[in-house]
Backbone as a ProteinNet text record, in pm:
[ID]
protein_1_A
[PRIMARY]
MARERRHGTRYCRMAGCERPECIEAANAYARERRSRLRAVGLPPGDARHGTPIGYRDYGCRDRDCNPGGPSCTDAHLADKRKGEAA
[TERTIARY]
4422.8	4437.6	4300.5	4296.1	4171.2	4128.6	3999.1	3944	3945.9	3981.9	3984.9	3843.1	3828.9	3696.9	3678	3644.6	3617.5	3469.9	3441.3	3302.5	3232.6	3102.9	3024.1	3024.6	3069.5	3069.8	2990.2	2937.9	2864	2957.5	3084.6	3181.2	3200.9	3202.8	3215.8	3091.1	2972.6	2847.8	2850	2898.7	2905.1	2997.9	3092.8	3185	3124.4	3001.7	2931.6	2919.2	2961.8	2955	2809.9	2774.9	2638.1	2624	2728.2	2720.5	2616.5	2541	2433.5	2481.2	2600.1	2646.5	2678.9	2718.6	2746.7	2616.2	2519.1	2387.2	2324.6	2331.8	2274.9	2345.6	2476.9	2550.7	2503.5	2483.6	2436.6	2293.7	2209.1	2070.5	2064.2	2148	2150.6	2192.1	2292	2335	2219.4	2148.3	2037.7	1926.4	1894.5	1791.7	1831.7	1956.2	2003.9	2003.3	2043.6	2046.4	1905.1	1809.1	1670.5	1617.1	1652	1606.6	1659.2	1786.8	1845.6	1778.2	1754.3	1692.2	1548.8	1475.8	1336.6	1326.3	1423.9	1423.1	1436.3	1510.5	1530.1	1413	1366.5	1256.2	1299.9	1204.9	1228.4	1165.2	1239.3	1177.6	1084.5	986.3	897.3	979.1	940.8	1007.9	1131.1	1169.7	1285.8	1259.2	1359.3	1344.3	1314.7	1339	1312.2	1166.3	1084.3	940.4	889.5	796	741.2	826.2	917.4	1003.5	990.4	1023.5	1023.7	1121.7	1229	1326.4	1262.9	1179.8	1110.1	1022.5	959.4	873.9	956.3	1050.2	1124.9	1225.5	1310	1419.2	1379.4	1294.8	1260.1	1124.2	1047.2	920.1	809.6	819.4	716.7	588.9	479.2	349.1	245.2	290.2	201.9	158.2	30.6	-21.6	-11.9	11.6	19.6	162.3	262.6	401.3	459.4	400.4	456.8	346.8	306.9	197.1	223.5	124.1	136.2	206.3	244.6	312.4	270.5	330.9	293.1	343.6	272.5	320.9	427.3	497.5	597	529.9	409.7	336.1	301.9	252.4	218.7	341.9	454	577.8	625.2	613.5	651.9	566.1	434.5	344.5	369	394.1	424.3	553.9	653.1	782	764.2	682.7	655.4	583.8	482.8	410.9	504.7	592.8	686.9	778.7	823.2	908.4	837.2	708.6	630.6	602.8	594.7	567.1	689.6	806.4	930.9	954.3
-1298.4	-1415.1	-1451.2	-1477.3	-1510.9	-1652.8	-1670.1	-1802.2	-1886.2	-2013.1	-2104.1	-2123.7	-2121.2	-2136.9	-2281.6	-2367.8	-2507.5	-2521.4	-2596.7	-2620.2	-2701.1	-2675.3	-2742.7	-2670.2	-2543.6	-2462.9	-2334.9	-2280.1	-2154.3	-2040.4	-2051.4	-1946.5	-1939	-2053.7	-2056.4	-1991.2	-2021.3	-1961.2	-1810.7	-1765	-1621.4	-1549.7	-1624.8	-1567.9	-1568.3	-1619.7	-1614.5	-1745.4	-1855	-1984.2	-2028.9	-2080.8	-2124.7	-2277.4	-2348.5	-2495	-2542	-2647.2	-2694.1	-2726.6	-2785	-2820.4	-2696.2	-2589.1	-2464.5	-2395.5	-2398.3	-2342	-2417.9	-2550.3	-2631.1	-2605.7	-2588.8	-2559.9	-2427.3	-2326.7	-2196.6	-2208.1	-2282.4	-2300.8	-2377.5	-2479.9	-2557.2	-2468.1	-2382.8	-2290.1	-2197.9	-2143.7	-2051.6	-2122.8	-2246.5	-2322.6	-2345.6	-2384.9	-2409.9	-2281.7	-2171.4	-2042.3	-2001.9	-2010.8	-1976.6	-2067.7	-2194.3	-2288.3	-2248.4	-2210.2	-2165.9	-2038.5	-1942.3	-1815.8	-1836.8	-1922.4	-1948.6	-2019.5	-2102.5	-2171.6	-2072.4	-1964.8	-1861.3	-1763.7	-1723.6	-1628.8	-1486.2	-1396	-1254.2	-1217	-1156.2	-1114.1	-994.3	-977.5	-861.5	-731.9	-639.5	-510.6	-507.9	-620.6	-625.3	-540	-465.6	-374.2	-445.9	-576.4	-650.5	-691.1	-669	-688.7	-583.1	-622.8	-529.3	-519.7	-615.8	-616.7	-751	-753.9	-881.8	-982	-934.1	-1023.4	-1095.5	-1026.7	-1090	-1204.5	-1186.1	-1290.2	-1404	-1369.8	-1470.9	-1546.6	-1474.8	-1539.3	-1588.9	-1515	-1551.7	-1620	-1623.8	-1695.3	-1627.1	-1495.6	-1423.8	-1413.2	-1464.4	-1457.2	-1385.4	-1324.2	-1256.2	-1121.9	-1106.9	-981.6	-864.8	-892.1	-785.6	-764.1	-804.7	-799.5	-658.6	-568.2	-434.1	-330.8	-304.9	-211.1	-74.9	-26.2	104.1	99.9	-17.4	-31.2	-159.4	-187.8	-309.8	-434.4	-544.3	-671.2	-726.3	-828.4	-892.4	-948	-1003.6	-1057.4	-946.3	-832.6	-719.8	-667.6	-657.3	-609.4	-706.1	-836.4	-938.2	-927	-914.4	-905.5	-778.4	-666.1	-540.9	-553.4	-616.9	-637.2	-727.5	-829.5	-922.3	-851.8	-768.7	-693.9	-596.6	-533.7	-438.9	-510.2	-630.4	-707.8	-752.5	-782.4	-825.8	-709.4	-588	-470.2	-425.5	-463.7	-418.5	-486.5
-872.5	-955.3	-1013.8	-1140.6	-1207.8	-1172.7	-1155.8	-1125.2	-1253.1	-1238.5	-1352.6	-1404.9	-1535.6	-1597	-1642.1	-1547.5	-1579.9	-1616.9	-1720.3	-1759.2	-1651.3	-1638.8	-1537.2	-1404.2	-1403.3	-1281.2	-1303.7	-1195.9	-1210.4	-1247.1	-1210.1	-1244.4	-1394.5	-1459.7	-1605	-1667	-1611.4	-1660.6	-1641.2	-1526.8	-1498.6	-1596.9	-1650.9	-1749	-1889.3	-1901.3	-2028.2	-2103	-2044.5	-2112.2	-2126.6	-2241.5	-2270.5	-2272.1	-2232.8	-2234.8	-2133.2	-2166.5	-2077.3	-1936.2	-1922.5	-1788.5	-1704.6	-1769.1	-1696.6	-1656.6	-1747.1	-1716.5	-1600.1	-1602.6	-1494.1	-1362.1	-1365.2	-1241.7	-1180.9	-1264.8	-1215.6	-1163	-1233.3	-1188.5	-1056.6	-1042.8	-918.2	-801	-821.9	-716.1	-677.5	-776.9	-748.7	-671.5	-709.8	-637.9	-492.5	-471.1	-334.2	-251.4	-313.2	-243.1	-200.9	-295.4	-260.8	-151.2	-155.7	-53.6	84.6	90.9	219.2	268.3	178.5	218.6	264.4	195	232.7	366.5	397.2	526.4	641.4	619.9	721.5	721.5	602.3	589.8	618.9	603.5	631.5	764	854.1	980.3	957	1042.7	1031.1	1031.4	946	939.6	851.3	795.2	706.7	582.4	538.8	424.9	293.8	287.8	163.8	149.8	255.3	240.2	142.6	59.4	-40	-165.3	-185	-303.5	-376.7	-505.6	-576.8	-514.9	-454.5	-390.4	-271.9	-196.2	-85	-132.3	-247.5	-304	-362.8	-452.7	-528	-442	-370.3	-298	-159	-90.1	47.9	60	-49.1	-47.3	30.6	50.9	126.4	42.5	96.8	29.7	116.5	224.6	319.6	260.3	236.2	178	276.7	404.2	505.5	555.3	478.2	524.5	525.6	450.3	436	455.7	582.5	608.2	542.9	472.2	407.8	273.1	228.3	99.4	30.7	-82.2	-154.2	-81.2	-98	-44.1	-138	-93.6	-180.7	-305.5	-289.8	-403.6	-501.8	-450.9	-537.9	-611.3	-540.9	-602.4	-710.3	-683.1	-781.5	-906.7	-888.6	-1003.3	-1083.6	-1016.3	-1086.7	-1165.9	-1105.6	-1173.7	-1295.4	-1280.3	-1390.1	-1504.3	-1471.3	-1574.9	-1646.5	-1570.4	-1628.8	-1728.7	-1694.2	-1783.2	-1909.8	-1897.9	-2013.6	-2108	-2052.1	-2134.6	-2213.2	-2166.6	-2232.1	-2364.7
[MASK]
++++++++++++++++++++++++++++++++++++++++++++++++++++++++++++++++++++++++++++++++++++++

């Protein structure tokens, strides 16, 4: 069964709606999700260390989180530079 596309919901935004209330609903969900993930954090050794997701969603700023590889901050900056070059 298809989900009802009511304006002011993230589901409506996911379906492509550009109305401000739908955009805000999606942004509010993303903010709340990041807040929940950051409260939990990433445990040592988690595979998401050294990724832009570790930086953006989990708030990892530890430069030593991924021994032998890039830190979450380094991965975020590389991803950002890659996006700017495109």
